[in-house]
Every structure is written in structure tokens, then in C-alpha cells.
All heavy atoms as a GROMACS GRO file, in nm:
protein
  591
    1MET      N    1   0.086  -0.118   0.001
    1MET     CA    2  -0.001   0.000   0.000
    1MET      C    3   0.090   0.125   0.000
    1MET      O    4   0.183   0.133   0.079
    1MET     CB    5  -0.089  -0.004   0.125
    1MET     CG    6  -0.178   0.114   0.136
    1MET     SD    7  -0.291   0.089   0.275
    1MET     CE    8  -0.428   0.179   0.212
    2PRO      N    9   0.060   0.222  -0.086
    2PRO     CA   10   0.142   0.343  -0.090
    2PRO      C   11   0.128   0.428   0.038
    2PRO      O   12   0.028   0.414   0.110
    2PRO     CB   13   0.088   0.422  -0.211
    2PRO     CG   14  -0.025   0.345  -0.265
    2PRO     CD   15  -0.044   0.221  -0.183
    3ALA      N   16   0.227   0.511   0.059
    3ALA     CA   17   0.221   0.598   0.176
    3ALA      C   18   0.108   0.702   0.158
    3ALA      O   19   0.077   0.741   0.046
    3ALA     CB   20   0.353   0.674   0.192
    4PRO      N   21   0.045   0.743   0.267
    4PRO     CA   22  -0.061   0.844   0.256
    4PRO      C   23  -0.007   0.975   0.195
    4PRO      O   24   0.110   1.011   0.217
    4PRO     CB   25  -0.104   0.868   0.400
    4PRO     CG   26  -0.058   0.746   0.475
    4PRO     CD   27   0.065   0.700   0.404
    5ILE      N   28  -0.092   1.043   0.122
    5ILE     CA   29  -0.054   1.174   0.065
    5ILE      C   30  -0.067   1.278   0.177
    5ILE      O   31  -0.168   1.277   0.250
    5ILE     CB   32  -0.147   1.212  -0.051
    5ILE    CG1   33  -0.136   1.108  -0.163
    5ILE    CG2   34  -0.115   1.350  -0.104
    5ILE    CD1   35  -0.236   1.126  -0.274
    6THR      N   36   0.031   1.363   0.191
    6THR     CA   37   0.026   1.467   0.292
    6THR      C   38   0.002   1.600   0.223
    6THR      O   39   0.018   1.614   0.102
    6THR     CB   40   0.159   1.474   0.372
    6THR    OG1   41   0.261   1.517   0.283
    6THR    CG2   42   0.193   1.340   0.434
    7VAL      N   43  -0.033   1.702   0.301
    7VAL     CA   44  -0.054   1.836   0.249
    7VAL      C   45   0.074   1.886   0.181
    7VAL      O   46   0.069   1.951   0.076
    7VAL     CB   47  -0.097   1.932   0.362
    7VAL    CG1   48  -0.103   2.075   0.313
    7VAL    CG2   49  -0.234   1.891   0.416
    8ALA      N   50   0.188   1.850   0.238
    8ALA     CA   51   0.316   1.893   0.180
    8ALA      C   52   0.339   1.836   0.039
    8ALA      O   53   0.415   1.890  -0.040
    8ALA     CB   54   0.431   1.853   0.272
    9ASP      N   55   0.272   1.725   0.008
    9ASP     CA   56   0.287   1.661  -0.124
    9ASP      C   57   0.208   1.735  -0.232
    9ASP      O   58   0.227   1.711  -0.351
    9ASP     CB   59   0.236   1.517  -0.121
    9ASP     CG   60   0.318   1.428  -0.031
    9ASP    OD1   61   0.441   1.450  -0.022
    9ASP    OD2   62   0.259   1.335   0.028
   10LEU      N   63   0.116   1.822  -0.193
   10LEU     CA   64   0.026   1.888  -0.287
   10LEU      C   65   0.071   2.030  -0.318
   10LEU      O   66   0.148   2.090  -0.245
   10LEU     CB   67  -0.116   1.886  -0.232
   10LEU     CG   68  -0.171   1.748  -0.197
   10LEU    CD1   69  -0.308   1.760  -0.134
   10LEU    CD2   70  -0.177   1.661  -0.320
   11ASN      N   71   0.016   2.085  -0.426
   11ASN     CA   72   0.048   2.219  -0.471
   11ASN      C   73  -0.048   2.319  -0.410
   11ASN      O   74  -0.163   2.326  -0.453
   11ASN     CB   75   0.042   2.227  -0.624
   11ASN     CG   76   0.069   2.363  -0.677
   11ASN    OD1   77   0.098   2.457  -0.604
   11ASN    ND2   78   0.061   2.379  -0.809
   12PRO      N   79  -0.004   2.401  -0.315
   12PRO     CA   80  -0.095   2.494  -0.249
   12PRO      C   81  -0.139   2.607  -0.341
   12PRO      O   82  -0.233   2.681  -0.307
   12PRO     CB   83  -0.011   2.548  -0.133
   12PRO     CG   84   0.130   2.535  -0.178
   12PRO     CD   85   0.133   2.410  -0.263
   13HIS      N   86  -0.077   2.623  -0.455
   13HIS     CA   87  -0.111   2.731  -0.548
   13HIS      C   88  -0.226   2.692  -0.642
   13HIS      O   89  -0.277   2.777  -0.714
   13HIS     CB   90   0.012   2.775  -0.628
   13HIS     CG   91   0.125   2.818  -0.539
   13HIS    ND1   92   0.120   2.930  -0.461
   13HIS    CD2   93   0.241   2.759  -0.511
   13HIS    CE1   94   0.230   2.942  -0.390
   13HIS    NE2   95   0.308   2.837  -0.420
   14ASP      N   96  -0.264   2.565  -0.642
   14ASP     CA   97  -0.375   2.520  -0.724
   14ASP      C   98  -0.498   2.512  -0.634
   14ASP      O   99  -0.499   2.436  -0.537
   14ASP     CB  100  -0.345   2.384  -0.784
   14ASP     CG  101  -0.450   2.338  -0.886
   14ASP    OD1  102  -0.564   2.389  -0.877
   14ASP    OD2  103  -0.418   2.254  -0.970
   15PRO      N  104  -0.604   2.587  -0.662
   15PRO     CA  105  -0.719   2.590  -0.572
   15PRO      C  106  -0.802   2.464  -0.576
   15PRO      O  107  -0.885   2.441  -0.488
   15PRO     CB  108  -0.799   2.710  -0.620
   15PRO     CG  109  -0.764   2.724  -0.763
   15PRO     CD  110  -0.620   2.679  -0.775
   16ARG      N  111  -0.785   2.376  -0.676
   16ARG     CA  112  -0.865   2.257  -0.689
   16ARG      C  113  -0.793   2.134  -0.631
   16ARG      O  114  -0.691   2.092  -0.684
   16ARG     CB  115  -0.900   2.232  -0.835
   16ARG     CG  116  -0.992   2.342  -0.890
   16ARG     CD  117  -1.053   2.304  -1.021
   16ARG     NE  118  -1.127   2.179  -1.011
   16ARG     CZ  119  -1.115   2.080  -1.100
   16ARG    NH1  120  -1.034   2.093  -1.202
   16ARG    NH2  121  -1.183   1.969  -1.085
   17ILE      N  122  -0.848   2.078  -0.524
   17ILE     CA  123  -0.785   1.964  -0.458
   17ILE      C  124  -0.779   1.843  -0.548
   17ILE      O  125  -0.679   1.772  -0.549
   17ILE     CB  126  -0.857   1.931  -0.323
   17ILE    CG1  127  -0.778   1.826  -0.248
   17ILE    CG2  128  -0.998   1.885  -0.344
   17ILE    CD1  129  -0.646   1.871  -0.192
   18VAL      N  130  -0.881   1.821  -0.629
   18VAL     CA  131  -0.880   1.704  -0.720
   18VAL      C  132  -0.765   1.717  -0.821
   18VAL      O  133  -0.693   1.621  -0.847
   18VAL     CB  134  -1.016   1.687  -0.794
   18VAL    CG1  135  -1.006   1.582  -0.904
   18VAL    CG2  136  -1.124   1.647  -0.692
   19ARG      N  137  -0.746   1.836  -0.872
   19ARG     CA  138  -0.634   1.858  -0.966
   19ARG      C  139  -0.501   1.840  -0.896
   19ARG      O  140  -0.405   1.786  -0.955
   19ARG     CB  141  -0.646   1.997  -1.030
   19ARG     CG  142  -0.562   2.011  -1.155
   19ARG     CD  143  -0.598   2.131  -1.238
   19ARG     NE  144  -0.616   2.253  -1.159
   19ARG     CZ  145  -0.700   2.348  -1.191
   19ARG    NH1  146  -0.774   2.341  -1.297
   19ARG    NH2  147  -0.708   2.457  -1.116
   20GLN      N  148  -0.488   1.883  -0.772
   20GLN     CA  149  -0.367   1.863  -0.696
   20GLN      C  150  -0.336   1.714  -0.680
   20GLN      O  151  -0.223   1.670  -0.696
   20GLN     CB  152  -0.380   1.928  -0.556
   20GLN     CG  153  -0.385   2.078  -0.556
   20GLN     CD  154  -0.402   2.131  -0.415
   20GLN    OE1  155  -0.343   2.081  -0.321
   20GLN    NE2  156  -0.483   2.234  -0.402
   21ILE      N  157  -0.441   1.638  -0.648
   21ILE     CA  158  -0.421   1.493  -0.631
   21ILE      C  159  -0.386   1.428  -0.765
   21ILE      O  160  -0.300   1.341  -0.771
   21ILE     CB  161  -0.546   1.430  -0.566
   21ILE    CG1  162  -0.561   1.484  -0.423
   21ILE    CG2  163  -0.536   1.280  -0.564
   21ILE    CD1  164  -0.692   1.449  -0.358
   22GLU      N  165  -0.456   1.469  -0.871
   22GLU     CA  166  -0.425   1.414  -1.004
   22GLU      C  167  -0.278   1.441  -1.040
   22GLU      O  168  -0.209   1.352  -1.094
   22GLU     CB  169  -0.516   1.473  -1.109
   22GLU     CG  170  -0.658   1.424  -1.101
   22GLU     CD  171  -0.754   1.501  -1.190
   22GLU    OE1  172  -0.724   1.614  -1.234
   22GLU    OE2  173  -0.865   1.448  -1.215
   23THR      N  174  -0.228   1.559  -1.013
   23THR     CA  175  -0.090   1.594  -1.039
   23THR      C  176   0.002   1.505  -0.959
   23THR      O  177   0.102   1.454  -1.010
   23THR     CB  178  -0.062   1.743  -1.010
   23THR    OG1  179  -0.149   1.822  -1.092
   23THR    CG2  180   0.082   1.780  -1.033
   24TYR      N  181  -0.030   1.484  -0.832
   24TYR     CA  182   0.050   1.397  -0.747
   24TYR      C  183   0.051   1.254  -0.805
   24TYR      O  184   0.157   1.192  -0.813
   24TYR     CB  185  -0.004   1.395  -0.604
   24TYR     CG  186   0.072   1.300  -0.514
   24TYR    CD1  187   0.188   1.342  -0.449
   24TYR    CD2  188   0.030   1.170  -0.499
   24TYR    CE1  189   0.258   1.254  -0.368
   24TYR    CE2  190   0.099   1.081  -0.418
   24TYR     CZ  191   0.214   1.124  -0.353
   24TYR     OH  192   0.285   1.037  -0.273
   25PHE      N  193  -0.064   1.204  -0.845
   25PHE     CA  194  -0.073   1.069  -0.899
   25PHE      C  195   0.013   1.056  -1.027
   25PHE      O  196   0.083   0.958  -1.044
   25PHE     CB  197  -0.218   1.034  -0.933
   25PHE     CG  198  -0.297   0.977  -0.817
   25PHE    CD1  199  -0.271   1.018  -0.686
   25PHE    CD2  200  -0.395   0.885  -0.836
   25PHE    CE1  201  -0.344   0.966  -0.580
   25PHE    CE2  202  -0.468   0.831  -0.733
   25PHE     CZ  203  -0.441   0.871  -0.604
   26ARG      N  204   0.006   1.156  -1.114
   26ARG     CA  205   0.089   1.152  -1.238
   26ARG      C  206   0.235   1.156  -1.203
   26ARG      O  207   0.316   1.080  -1.258
   26ARG     CB  208   0.053   1.269  -1.331
   26ARG     CG  209  -0.068   1.244  -1.418
   26ARG     CD  210  -0.081   1.347  -1.524
   26ARG     NE  211  -0.082   1.484  -1.478
   26ARG     CZ  212  -0.187   1.550  -1.432
   26ARG    NH1  213  -0.305   1.489  -1.424
   26ARG    NH2  214  -0.178   1.675  -1.392
   27SER      N  215   0.275   1.247  -1.114
   27SER     CA  216   0.416   1.264  -1.080
   27SER      C  217   0.476   1.142  -1.011
   27SER      O  218   0.594   1.117  -1.019
   27SER     CB  219   0.434   1.387  -0.989
   27SER     OG  220   0.393   1.503  -1.055
   28ASN      N  221   0.392   1.070  -0.935
   28ASN     CA  222   0.439   0.956  -0.856
   28ASN      C  223   0.393   0.822  -0.910
   28ASN      O  224   0.407   0.721  -0.844
   28ASN     CB  225   0.397   0.973  -0.711
   28ASN     CG  226   0.464   1.091  -0.646
   28ASN    OD1  227   0.577   1.080  -0.601
   28ASN    ND2  228   0.396   1.206  -0.643
   29ASN      N  229   0.342   0.822  -1.032
   29ASN     CA  230   0.295   0.700  -1.099
   29ASN      C  231   0.205   0.615  -1.009
   29ASN      O  232   0.223   0.496  -0.996
   29ASN     CB  233   0.413   0.617  -1.151
   29ASN     CG  234   0.367   0.516  -1.253
   29ASN    OD1  235   0.266   0.536  -1.322
   29ASN    ND2  236   0.438   0.407  -1.265
   30VAL      N  237   0.109   0.682  -0.949
   30VAL     CA  238   0.007   0.614  -0.867
   30VAL      C  239  -0.115   0.589  -0.956
   30VAL      O  240  -0.162   0.678  -1.025
   30VAL     CB  241  -0.034   0.701  -0.746
   30VAL    CG1  242  -0.145   0.636  -0.668
   30VAL    CG2  243   0.087   0.728  -0.657
   31ALA      N  244  -0.162   0.467  -0.956
   31ALA     CA  245  -0.284   0.429  -1.030
   31ALA      C  246  -0.277   0.471  -1.177
   31ALA      O  247  -0.376   0.518  -1.233
   31ALA     CB  248  -0.410   0.486  -0.964
   32GLY      N  249  -0.160   0.458  -1.235
   32GLY     CA  250  -0.144   0.497  -1.375
   32GLY      C  251  -0.163   0.646  -1.400
   32GLY      O  252  -0.191   0.688  -1.510
   33GLY      N  253  -0.146   0.726  -1.293
   33GLY     CA  254  -0.161   0.872  -1.305
   33GLY      C  255  -0.304   0.919  -1.308
   33GLY      O  256  -0.330   1.036  -1.331
   34LYS      N  257  -0.398   0.831  -1.279
   34LYS     CA  258  -0.541   0.866  -1.282
   34LYS      C  259  -0.600   0.863  -1.142
   34LYS      O  260  -0.578   0.768  -1.065
   34LYS     CB  261  -0.618   0.770  -1.370
   34LYS     CG  262  -0.567   0.754  -1.508
   34LYS     CD  263  -0.621   0.865  -1.597
   34LYS     CE  264  -0.574   0.838  -1.740
   34LYS     NZ  265  -0.594   0.945  -1.825
   35PHE      N  266  -0.673   0.966  -1.105
   35PHE     CA  267  -0.742   0.970  -0.977
   35PHE      C  268  -0.893   0.966  -1.002
   35PHE      O  269  -0.947   1.053  -1.069
   35PHE     CB  270  -0.704   1.097  -0.900
   35PHE     CG  271  -0.786   1.117  -0.776
   35PHE    CD1  272  -0.779   1.028  -0.671
   35PHE    CD2  273  -0.873   1.224  -0.762
   35PHE    CE1  274  -0.853   1.043  -0.555
   35PHE    CE2  275  -0.946   1.242  -0.647
   35PHE     CZ  276  -0.936   1.154  -0.543
   36ASN      N  277  -0.958   0.867  -0.948
   36ASN     CA  278  -1.102   0.852  -0.961
   36ASN      C  279  -1.166   0.908  -0.833
   36ASN      O  280  -1.166   0.840  -0.730
   36ASN     CB  281  -1.141   0.706  -0.982
   36ASN     CG  282  -1.288   0.684  -0.995
   36ASN    OD1  283  -1.369   0.770  -0.962
   36ASN    ND2  284  -1.326   0.568  -1.042
   37HIS      N  285  -1.216   1.031  -0.838
   37HIS     CA  286  -1.267   1.093  -0.717
   37HIS      C  287  -1.400   1.034  -0.672
   37HIS      O  288  -1.448   1.066  -0.562
   37HIS     CB  289  -1.273   1.244  -0.731
   37HIS     CG  290  -1.363   1.294  -0.840
   37HIS    ND1  291  -1.324   1.296  -0.972
   37HIS    CD2  292  -1.488   1.343  -0.834
   37HIS    CE1  293  -1.422   1.346  -1.043
   37HIS    NE2  294  -1.523   1.375  -0.962
   38TYR      N  295  -1.461   0.948  -0.749
   38TYR     CA  296  -1.583   0.881  -0.708
   38TYR      C  297  -1.555   0.767  -0.610
   38TYR      O  298  -1.639   0.734  -0.526
   38TYR     CB  299  -1.661   0.827  -0.828
   38TYR     CG  300  -1.713   0.939  -0.915
   38TYR    CD1  301  -1.652   0.969  -1.036
   38TYR    CD2  302  -1.823   1.015  -0.875
   38TYR    CE1  303  -1.701   1.073  -1.115
   38TYR    CE2  304  -1.870   1.118  -0.952
   38TYR     CZ  305  -1.809   1.145  -1.073
   38TYR     OH  306  -1.856   1.250  -1.149
   39LYS      N  307  -1.438   0.706  -0.621
   39LYS     CA  308  -1.404   0.592  -0.532
   39LYS      C  309  -1.403   0.633  -0.383
   39LYS      O  310  -1.462   0.562  -0.301
   39LYS     CB  311  -1.276   0.528  -0.574
   39LYS     CG  312  -1.289   0.440  -0.693
   39LYS     CD  313  -1.162   0.364  -0.724
   39LYS     CE  314  -1.179   0.273  -0.843
   39LYS     NZ  315  -1.060   0.191  -0.868
   40PRO      N  316  -1.336   0.742  -0.344
   40PRO     CA  317  -1.341   0.780  -0.203
   40PRO      C  318  -1.483   0.807  -0.156
   40PRO      O  319  -1.519   0.771  -0.041
   40PRO     CB  320  -1.254   0.906  -0.195
   40PRO     CG  321  -1.165   0.900  -0.314
   40PRO     CD  322  -1.246   0.830  -0.420
   41ALA      N  323  -1.565   0.869  -0.241
   41ALA     CA  324  -1.704   0.897  -0.203
   41ALA      C  325  -1.780   0.765  -0.182
   41ALA      O  326  -1.858   0.752  -0.088
   41ALA     CB  327  -1.770   0.984  -0.309
   42ALA      N  328  -1.757   0.668  -0.271
   42ALA     CA  329  -1.824   0.539  -0.259
   42ALA      C  330  -1.782   0.468  -0.131
   42ALA      O  331  -1.867   0.408  -0.061
   42ALA     CB  332  -1.792   0.452  -0.381
   43VAL      N  333  -1.653   0.472  -0.097
   43VAL     CA  334  -1.605   0.410   0.027
   43VAL      C  335  -1.669   0.478   0.149
   43VAL      O  336  -1.715   0.411   0.242
   43VAL     CB  337  -1.451   0.413   0.035
   43VAL    CG1  338  -1.404   0.372   0.176
   43VAL    CG2  339  -1.390   0.326  -0.070
   44LEU      N  340  -1.675   0.612   0.146
   44LEU     CA  341  -1.735   0.684   0.257
   44LEU      C  342  -1.882   0.644   0.275
   44LEU      O  343  -1.929   0.621   0.386
   44LEU     CB  344  -1.724   0.834   0.235
   44LEU     CG  345  -1.783   0.924   0.342
   44LEU    CD1  346  -1.718   0.896   0.479
   44LEU    CD2  347  -1.765   1.070   0.307
   45MET      N  348  -1.956   0.634   0.165
   45MET     CA  349  -2.096   0.594   0.174
   45MET      C  350  -2.112   0.451   0.222
   45MET      O  351  -2.196   0.419   0.305
   45MET     CB  352  -2.164   0.612   0.038
   45MET     CG  353  -2.180   0.757  -0.004
   45MET     SD  354  -2.280   0.851   0.111
   45MET     CE  355  -2.435   0.770   0.097
   46ARG      N  356  -2.031   0.361   0.167
   46ARG     CA  357  -2.041   0.218   0.198
   46ARG      C  358  -1.997   0.188   0.340
   46ARG      O  359  -2.053   0.099   0.405
   46ARG     CB  360  -1.960   0.139   0.097
   46ARG     CG  361  -1.977  -0.010   0.102
   46ARG     CD  362  -1.903  -0.083  -0.011
   46ARG     NE  363  -1.762  -0.049  -0.022
   46ARG     CZ  364  -1.707   0.023  -0.122
   46ARG    NH1  365  -1.781   0.069  -0.220
   46ARG    NH2  366  -1.578   0.048  -0.123
   47GLU      N  367  -1.898   0.259   0.388
   47GLU     CA  368  -1.839   0.229   0.520
   47GLU      C  369  -1.856   0.342   0.620
   47GLU      O  370  -1.777   0.359   0.712
   47GLU     CB  371  -1.689   0.196   0.502
   47GLU     CG  372  -1.669   0.073   0.413
   47GLU     CD  373  -1.525   0.041   0.390
   47GLU    OE1  374  -1.440   0.084   0.468
   47GLU    OE2  375  -1.497  -0.032   0.293
   48GLN      N  376  -1.962   0.420   0.603
   48GLN     CA  377  -1.979   0.539   0.686
   48GLN      C  378  -1.987   0.508   0.836
   48GLN      O  379  -1.940   0.587   0.917
   48GLN     CB  380  -2.098   0.623   0.640
   48GLN     CG  381  -2.230   0.553   0.647
   48GLN     CD  382  -2.341   0.639   0.590
   48GLN    OE1  383  -2.360   0.750   0.638
   48GLN    NE2  384  -2.409   0.591   0.489
   49ASN      N  385  -2.041   0.393   0.874
   49ASN     CA  386  -2.048   0.361   1.017
   49ASN      C  387  -1.910   0.343   1.078
   49ASN      O  388  -1.891   0.367   1.197
   49ASN     CB  389  -2.132   0.236   1.039
   49ASN     CG  390  -2.278   0.259   1.012
   49ASN    OD1  391  -2.326   0.372   1.020
   49ASN    ND2  392  -2.351   0.153   0.981
   50THR      N  393  -1.814   0.301   0.997
   50THR     CA  394  -1.677   0.282   1.045
   50THR      C  395  -1.596   0.412   1.033
   50THR      O  396  -1.519   0.446   1.122
   50THR     CB  397  -1.606   0.173   0.963
   50THR    OG1  398  -1.684   0.055   0.973
   50THR    CG2  399  -1.466   0.147   1.012
   51VAL      N  400  -1.620   0.486   0.926
   51VAL     CA  401  -1.540   0.607   0.895
   51VAL      C  402  -1.584   0.726   0.977
   51VAL      O  403  -1.499   0.801   1.029
   51VAL     CB  404  -1.546   0.637   0.742
   51VAL    CG1  405  -1.477   0.768   0.712
   51VAL    CG2  406  -1.486   0.523   0.662
   52MET      N  407  -1.712   0.748   0.989
   52MET     CA  408  -1.762   0.871   1.054
   52MET      C  409  -1.710   0.895   1.195
   52MET      O  410  -1.676   1.007   1.227
   52MET     CB  411  -1.916   0.871   1.054
   52MET     CG  412  -1.977   0.888   0.915
   52MET     SD  413  -1.936   1.045   0.838
   52MET     CE  414  -2.035   1.154   0.935
   53PRO      N  415  -1.699   0.794   1.280
   53PRO     CA  416  -1.646   0.823   1.415
   53PRO      C  417  -1.501   0.873   1.413
   53PRO      O  418  -1.456   0.932   1.512
   53PRO     CB  419  -1.656   0.686   1.487
   53PRO     CG  420  -1.760   0.611   1.412
   53PRO     CD  421  -1.747   0.657   1.270
   54ASN      N  422  -1.429   0.851   1.304
   54ASN     CA  423  -1.291   0.894   1.294
   54ASN      C  424  -1.274   1.032   1.234
   54ASN      O  425  -1.162   1.083   1.224
   54ASN     CB  426  -1.211   0.793   1.212
   54ASN     CG  427  -1.208   0.656   1.278
   54ASN    OD1  428  -1.188   0.646   1.399
   54ASN    ND2  429  -1.232   0.553   1.201
   55ILE      N  430  -1.385   1.094   1.192
   55ILE     CA  431  -1.378   1.228   1.131
   55ILE      C  432  -1.400   1.330   1.243
   55ILE      O  433  -1.496   1.322   1.318
   55ILE     CB  434  -1.484   1.245   1.022
   55ILE    CG1  435  -1.454   1.144   0.909
   55ILE    CG2  436  -1.484   1.387   0.967
   55ILE    CD1  437  -1.560   1.142   0.800
   56SER      N  438  -1.310   1.428   1.252
   56SER     CA  439  -1.317   1.525   1.359
   56SER      C  440  -1.441   1.614   1.348
   56SER      O  441  -1.496   1.633   1.240
   56SER     CB  442  -1.192   1.615   1.359
   56SER     OG  443  -1.195   1.703   1.250
   57SER      N  444  -1.483   1.668   1.461
   57SER     CA  445  -1.600   1.757   1.459
   57SER      C  446  -1.571   1.883   1.376
   57SER      O  447  -1.661   1.938   1.314
   57SER     CB  448  -1.642   1.792   1.602
   57SER     OG  449  -1.536   1.853   1.671
   58ALA      N  450  -1.446   1.927   1.375
   58ALA     CA  451  -1.409   2.046   1.295
   58ALA      C  452  -1.429   2.018   1.145
   58ALA      O  453  -1.480   2.102   1.070
   58ALA     CB  454  -1.266   2.088   1.324
   59THR      N  455  -1.387   1.897   1.102
   59THR     CA  456  -1.405   1.860   0.962
   59THR      C  457  -1.551   1.850   0.928
   59THR      O  458  -1.595   1.895   0.822
   59THR     CB  459  -1.330   1.728   0.933
   59THR    OG1  460  -1.190   1.747   0.956
   59THR    CG2  461  -1.352   1.682   0.791
   60LEU      N  462  -1.631   1.787   1.015
   60LEU     CA  463  -1.773   1.776   0.989
   60LEU      C  464  -1.840   1.914   0.984
   60LEU      O  465  -1.928   1.937   0.900
   60LEU     CB  466  -1.839   1.689   1.098
   60LEU     CG  467  -1.804   1.541   1.095
   60LEU    CD1  468  -1.861   1.471   1.216
   60LEU    CD2  469  -1.850   1.478   0.965
   61ALA      N  470  -1.795   2.006   1.069
   61ALA     CA  471  -1.852   2.141   1.067
   61ALA      C  472  -1.820   2.212   0.935
   61ALA      O  473  -1.906   2.282   0.880
   61ALA     CB  474  -1.799   2.221   1.187
   62ARG      N  475  -1.696   2.194   0.885
   62ARG     CA  476  -1.660   2.255   0.757
   62ARG      C  477  -1.740   2.195   0.643
   62ARG      O  478  -1.786   2.266   0.553
   62ARG     CB  479  -1.510   2.237   0.731
   62ARG     CG  480  -1.424   2.330   0.818
   62ARG     CD  481  -1.278   2.334   0.769
   62ARG     NE  482  -1.217   2.201   0.759
   62ARG     CZ  483  -1.151   2.141   0.856
   62ARG    NH1  484  -1.134   2.202   0.973
   62ARG    NH2  485  -1.096   2.022   0.838
   63ALA      N  486  -1.764   2.065   0.648
   63ALA     CA  487  -1.844   2.000   0.542
   63ALA      C  488  -1.986   2.052   0.548
   63ALA      O  489  -2.047   2.080   0.444
   63ALA     CB  490  -1.839   1.849   0.560
   64GLU      N  491  -2.041   2.066   0.666
   64GLU     CA  492  -2.177   2.118   0.681
   64GLU      C  493  -2.186   2.260   0.626
   64GLU      O  494  -2.280   2.294   0.555
   64GLU     CB  495  -2.221   2.116   0.827
   64GLU     CG  496  -2.361   2.166   0.848
   64GLU     CD  497  -2.404   2.164   0.993
   64GLU    OE1  498  -2.318   2.146   1.083
   64GLU    OE2  499  -2.524   2.184   1.017
   65GLN      N  500  -2.087   2.342   0.656
   65GLN     CA  501  -2.082   2.479   0.606
   65GLN      C  502  -2.077   2.480   0.453
   65GLN      O  503  -2.146   2.556   0.387
   65GLN     CB  504  -1.963   2.553   0.663
   65GLN     CG  505  -1.956   2.697   0.625
   65GLN     CD  506  -1.834   2.766   0.683
   65GLN    OE1  507  -1.731   2.703   0.710
   65GLN    NE2  508  -1.843   2.895   0.704
   66LEU      N  509  -1.994   2.391   0.397
   66LEU     CA  510  -1.983   2.384   0.251
   66LEU      C  511  -2.118   2.350   0.188
   66LEU      O  512  -2.163   2.415   0.094
   66LEU     CB  513  -1.878   2.278   0.213
   66LEU     CG  514  -1.874   2.238   0.066
   66LEU    CD1  515  -1.828   2.354  -0.018
   66LEU    CD2  516  -1.786   2.117   0.047
   67PHE      N  517  -2.184   2.246   0.240
   67PHE     CA  518  -2.312   2.206   0.182
   67PHE      C  519  -2.420   2.311   0.202
   67PHE      O  520  -2.507   2.330   0.118
   67PHE     CB  521  -2.353   2.068   0.231
   67PHE     CG  522  -2.273   1.958   0.169
   67PHE    CD1  523  -2.178   1.889   0.243
   67PHE    CD2  524  -2.288   1.925   0.035
   67PHE    CE1  525  -2.103   1.787   0.186
   67PHE    CE2  526  -2.212   1.826  -0.022
   67PHE     CZ  527  -2.119   1.756   0.050
   68SER      N  528  -2.414   2.381   0.313
   68SER     CA  529  -2.511   2.490   0.335
   68SER      C  530  -2.490   2.601   0.234
   68SER      O  531  -2.588   2.652   0.178
   68SER     CB  532  -2.493   2.546   0.477
   68SER     OG  533  -2.535   2.455   0.572
   69ARG      N  534  -2.366   2.634   0.206
   69ARG     CA  535  -2.339   2.736   0.105
   69ARG      C  536  -2.383   2.692  -0.035
   69ARG      O  537  -2.441   2.769  -0.111
   69ARG     CB  538  -2.192   2.773   0.104
   69ARG     CG  539  -2.148   2.851   0.226
   69ARG     CD  540  -2.004   2.889   0.227
   69ARG     NE  541  -1.981   2.987   0.122
   69ARG     CZ  542  -1.860   3.026   0.081
   69ARG    NH1  543  -1.753   2.972   0.135
   69ARG    NH2  544  -1.846   3.115  -0.013
   70ILE      N  545  -2.356   2.565  -0.069
   70ILE     CA  546  -2.401   2.514  -0.199
   70ILE      C  547  -2.552   2.519  -0.208
   70ILE      O  548  -2.608   2.564  -0.309
   70ILE     CB  549  -2.347   2.371  -0.221
   70ILE    CG1  550  -2.195   2.373  -0.241
   70ILE    CG2  551  -2.417   2.305  -0.342
   70ILE    CD1  552  -2.131   2.238  -0.242
   71ASN      N  553  -2.623   2.474  -0.103
   71ASN     CA  554  -2.767   2.478  -0.104
   71ASN      C  555  -2.822   2.619  -0.115
   71ASN      O  556  -2.920   2.641  -0.187
   71ASN     CB  557  -2.823   2.410   0.021
   71ASN     CG  558  -2.812   2.260   0.018
   71ASN    OD1  559  -2.804   2.201  -0.088
   71ASN    ND2  560  -2.802   2.201   0.137
   72ASP      N  561  -2.758   2.713  -0.051
   72ASP     CA  562  -2.800   2.852  -0.064
   72ASP      C  563  -2.786   2.903  -0.207
   72ASP      O  564  -2.872   2.983  -0.253
   72ASP     CB  565  -2.717   2.943   0.030
   72ASP     CG  566  -2.753   2.923   0.177
   72ASP    OD1  567  -2.859   2.864   0.206
   72ASP    OD2  568  -2.675   2.969   0.262
   73LEU      N  569  -2.682   2.859  -0.276
   73LEU     CA  570  -2.666   2.900  -0.415
   73LEU      C  571  -2.770   2.839  -0.508
   73LEU      O  572  -2.803   2.897  -0.612
   73LEU     CB  573  -2.525   2.862  -0.463
   73LEU     CG  574  -2.409   2.939  -0.401
   73LEU    CD1  575  -2.278   2.874  -0.442
   73LEU    CD2  576  -2.413   3.085  -0.443
   74LEU      N  577  -2.820   2.724  -0.471
   74LEU     CA  578  -2.915   2.652  -0.555
   74LEU      C  579  -3.062   2.695  -0.530
   74LEU      O  580  -3.149   2.662  -0.609
   74LEU     CB  581  -2.904   2.501  -0.534
   74LEU     CG  582  -2.768   2.442  -0.574
   74LEU    CD1  583  -2.762   2.294  -0.535
   74LEU    CD2  584  -2.744   2.459  -0.724
   75THR      N  585  -3.086   2.765  -0.421
   75THR     CA  586  -3.223   2.804  -0.390
   75THR      C  587  -3.246   2.952  -0.414
   75THR      O  588  -3.164   3.029  -0.437
   75THR     CB  589  -3.259   2.772  -0.243
   75THR    OG1  590  -3.166   2.841  -0.157
   75THR    CG2  591  -3.257   2.625  -0.219
   0.00000   0.00000   0.00000
């Protein structure tokens, strides 16, 4: 299993996290240089009872704020 990606591995000048991860995958020949951002979402949904207790309250609050802002833009 590859080492976890750290913040230091990513480009802070690129505002898109998916693009940062894709760049890391290409540069480090991970998964053929392709990042499938649907897979982490699928794992989170499938294993949420195991994963959710390990997510900090600060992270959950930021996610809630993000979805609230998105919903406000859609209404």
C-alpha cells in the first residue's frame, strides 16, 4: 500500500484539490496517473459507520458549512 498523501505533497497554489491529487498521481505514478474521485465517495458511503467516528468535529462542521453554502446558491 502506498504512503498516505500529505498536504506537503500537494500544490498549495492550485485551488482545486482534485487537480492537486491528479498531479501527485501523475508525478508519482500512482494508479497509472489517474485519480477517480468517485471511489473515495463510494467508500465513505459504503463504510460510513466505520469512517464517521474517525472524522473530527471540525471537519464535519466545515463539510456542513460547505453544503449549506451550496444549497443557498441553488435556492
